[in-house]
N, C-alpha and C positions, 0 to 999 in steps of 0.2 A: 259498568266499569269495574265495580267491586267484585262482581261475579267472575269476571275475567281474571282478576288478580288472584282471587281465592282458588280459582281453577288451576292457575299456573303454580301456585304454592302447593296445592294438593298433588299435582302431577310431579312436581319436584321431589316432594316427600316420598311418593310412591316409587319414583325412579331410584332415589337414594336407598330406600329399604330393599328394593329389588337387587341393587348392585351389591349391597352388603350380604344378602342371602346367597347371591351367585358366587361372590368371592369366597365365602365360607364353604360353599358347596365344592368349589374347585379345589380349595385347600384340603378338604376332607377326602376328595377324590384322589388328590395327589398322594396323600398319606396312605390311602388304600392301595396305591400302585407300588409302594415300596417293596422291593424284592428282598426276601430274606437271604442273607449270606452268613454262613457259619465259618469263622476264621479261627484256625488252631494256631495259637502262638506258643513259641518255644519256652518263654518265660515272661513274667510281667515285670518289666524293668523301666526305669526312667530313661534308660538307654534308647528306648523307642518313643521318646517324647513326641516326634512329629505325628506318629500314628494316633496317639491319645489326644493330641490337639485336634486332629481331624474328626475324632469321635465327639469330643466335648464341644467343638464349635459347630457341629452339625453338618460338616462337609460331606459326609457319606449320605445323609438324608437329602442334601441338595442334589445329589447324583442319583437319587431314587433307590438308595440301598439302606436296608434295615440290618445293621451289622451286629452279630452276636459273637463275642469272644469266648473261646474255649481254651483252657490251659492244657497243654500237652508237653510236659517237661522233657526236653531232649529232642533234637532234630529227628531222631529215629522214630519217636512217638508221633511227632507232627506229620511226617510223611506217611506213617501207618494210618493215621486218622483220615488223611486225604484219600489214600488208596482204598480204604474200607468204605468211604462215603460218609463217615461221621463228621467230616468237615468238607467244605467246598474249596477253600483256599488254605494253603499252609504258609506259615511265616516262621522261617528258620534259616539256617545256613544253607547256601546253595550246594554244599557238598552232598546234601540229602538227595538232590536230583541226580547226581552222578551215581550214587550208590544204587538207587532204584533202577536207573537205566542199565547199569552194568549187571544188575540182578536179572535182567531179561524181561522186565515188565513191558507188555505190549502197549498199554495205554499209560505211558510213563509221564513223569512230571516235568513241566517246563517252567522256567522262571520268566516272569513278565515285568517285574518292577523291583527296585532295590531301595532299602531304607537306611541301612548303615554301611559304611565303607571301611570300617576298621573293627578290630576285636574290641569288645567292650569291657574286657576284664582288666583288673589292676592287680599287680603283685603286691600282696600284703605280707609284711614281715612280723614275726613275733617280737622282734627287738628293733629299737631305733638303729638305723644305719645311715651314717653320714656319707654323702657322695656314693650312693649305691651303684654298683655295676653288676652285670650278670655273673661276674667272677665270684660274687658273694654267695651264689647258689651252689658252688662246688662243694661236694661232700654233704650237702643238705637234702632234706626231704621236702618236696613241695607238692601239695594237693593240686593236681592239674585238671581234674574233670574226667569226663567219660572217655574211654578209649575210642579213638577215631573222631572225637568231637573237635570243633575248631579251636577252643581254648588250648587244649593240650598240643594240637598240631602246630598252632602258632608259636607256642612256647618252645617246642623242640626246634622249629625253624629258626627262631631268634637265637637260640643257644648255638646251633651249628654255625650260623652266620658270624657268631662271636668267637668261634674256634673252640666251643665246648661240646664234648660228646654227651648227649642227653641220656645215653644208655650206660655210660661208664662213670661220668663225672658227677652226675646228679641222680637222685632217686625221685622219680616222678610217680606219685601214687595216683593211679587211675581207678581204684577200687571203690571210691566213694561217689555216690549219686550226686548229681548237680545240686539238688535242693538241700542236701545234707552237708555240703562242703564247709559252710561257715560254722555250723554246729560242731563238726568234727575238729575244726581248728580250735574252737573254744574249749573243746574237750582234750586239748593237748596233743592232737595228732599233727605232725609235721612242723617244720620250721617256717614254711611259707605256704601261702595259698593264693590261687588265682580266683578273684571274686568279681562279680558284677556289682554295680551299684543298685540300691543303696546299702548292700551288705558290707562293702568295704568301708564305707563311711561309718556304719554302725559299730564295726569293730574298733575303729579309731576313737570314736566317742566313748567307748567302754574302756579304752586304754588297753585293749587286748591285742591290738595290731597297729601297724603303721604302713600306709601306702608308700611304696618305694619306686614303683615304675608302672607304666602303662603298656600292656601287651599290644594295644592298638598301634602305638608309636613304634614299637619294636618290630611288629610284623608287617607293616606297610599296608597299602590299600588292597582290599579284597571285597568281594560281594558278601560281606559277613552275615547280614540278615536280609533276606529277600522274600518276595511273595511268589508262590508257585501253585500250580494246579494241574490236574490231569489234562493231557492234550485234548481229549474229547470235550471236556468242560470249557476249555478256552475257545475252541471252535464254535461251540453251541451258545456261548454267552459273550460274544464280542463286545456288544454295547455295555454290558455290565462291567466287564474287565476294564474297558476304557473309562467308565465312570469311577470305578474303584481307584484306578491309577490317578485320575484327576484329583480325587479327594486326598490321597496321600501327598500329592504334589502341593496341594494347598496347605497341608500341615507342615511340610518342609519349608515352604515360603514363609509361613507364619513364624517359624522358629528363627529363620534368618533375618526377619524384619522386625523382631521384637526382642526386648531385653530378657535376661535370665529370669528375673522376677516375674515378668509378664508371662513367660512360657510356664513357669512354675504355677502361677495362679490359674492358668488355663487347664492344667492337668492335675491339680491338687485332688480333685474328686476321685481320680483313679488310684490314689495312694493314701487312703484314709489313715493308715498307721504311720505315715511319714509327715513330719512337719513341713510347713511351707519353706522355712529357712533351709532345711536339709535338702528339699527338692531343688531349691534355687542353687545350692552349692553343687549338687550333682550335675545339674544342667550346665553350669559353668565349667565343671571338670570335663564333661563330654564335648562341650563346644571347643575347649582349649586344644583337644587332640584331633579336632575336625572329624568327629565320629560320623557326621551326617553329610551325604553328598548334596549338591545343590539341585539335582534333578533325580528322578526315579530311573533314569536310563541305565540299563544293565550293560556294562562295558566289557568288551572282549579281553582287553589288557588285564583288568583286575581278575577276570574269570580264569585266565591262563596262569596268573600268579597264584590263585587259589589251588589250581591243579599242581603247580610246582611244589607248593607246600605239602599237599597230600602225597605226592610221589616221594618226596624226601622222607616223609613219615612212614612210608611203606603201605599206604592205603590205596594206592593207585599205580597200575602198571603202565598205562599209556593214556594220553589225553583224549578226552571226548570232545567232539566238535562243538564249538560255541553255538553255531546255527542249529545244531540238533537239539540242544537243551534250552533254547530261549524262544520266547514268543514276543514278537514285536507288536506292541499296542498301536493300533491305527489312529 
C-alpha cells in the first residue's frame, strides 16, 4: 500500500514539474514569436496617453508585438520614415497621408486607426488675460508651428470662423521648428505660442506664460493623430495590424475606465522628467477637452472636416476620397 502511495506522490511531483517546464517553454516560445514593429511618432507627449498605457501595460506584447518607438519630429518626417522603410508604422496627423498621395507615391500611406480626435495644442499667452477671446490675438504675433502642420492650420481655421483674417489681423510665425517653439517663446519671441503638453504647463509653472485657450476645442473633431502605413505593408501584415489596433483600443479603454491619477501612474515611466503630479494634471486637461475618441475607428466625417481645414489654409485644392486613404481593420 505504501509503495502505491509513494508511486502516486512521485508521479504527481513529476507531472507538476513537467507542467511547469512546459509552461515556461510555451511562454519563452511566445516571447520568441513577438514580431518587431518600429513606430515613428511625431512627438512624445502625454497627449498620447492611451498609446503609452498600451506599452506599459503590455498590451502590444499580448498581441505578439515587440514595439520600438522612434521619434521623428513633424508629420513630414514621420511619413518620410515610413516611406523610406526606417519605420513600419507612422503616428502623426492624417494630413500626411494626403500630402503623400497627392505627391504621386504609388505605394502610398493609408490610415488604419485613430488615437486623438482634437488638436492637442493650447494657446499660451505671455500675459494674464481675463476672459480671453480670439480677438485678443489681433495685432499680435503667435508662434504657430510648421507651415502646413495641423496646429497652424487649426489655428487659422478657428480665426476665420471667428471673423478674423489670419493673414492680415494676426502675425503667425511658422519659421520656428516644433521642438524649439517653447524655447523661442521663453527667449521673448512672440506674444502667444501654441504648445503641446507638458510644455504649456511648464511655462505656466515658470511664470513665463498662461494657458488661455485650447486649439482642440476651437478646431472641432478631426483625425488629429492617427496610425498609418504603406498600402503594401497593410496588405502583407493584416494580422499584425489587427493586433496593433487591439492593443491601442485596450489603451483607450483603460484611460476611459480609470482616473487621471491611475492613468498618470501607468505612463509615468514614459516621462521621467515630468512629475506624477504634473502628468496627472495634463491627463485631466486633455480629458476635459475630450482629446481621445472612445474607439480607434477612423471616421469619414472628421476626415472631411480635416480636408476642409486644409483647403481653407490653402494646402489642398480638392478632397481625396476617404476610401482611398483608409484601411479597414478586419
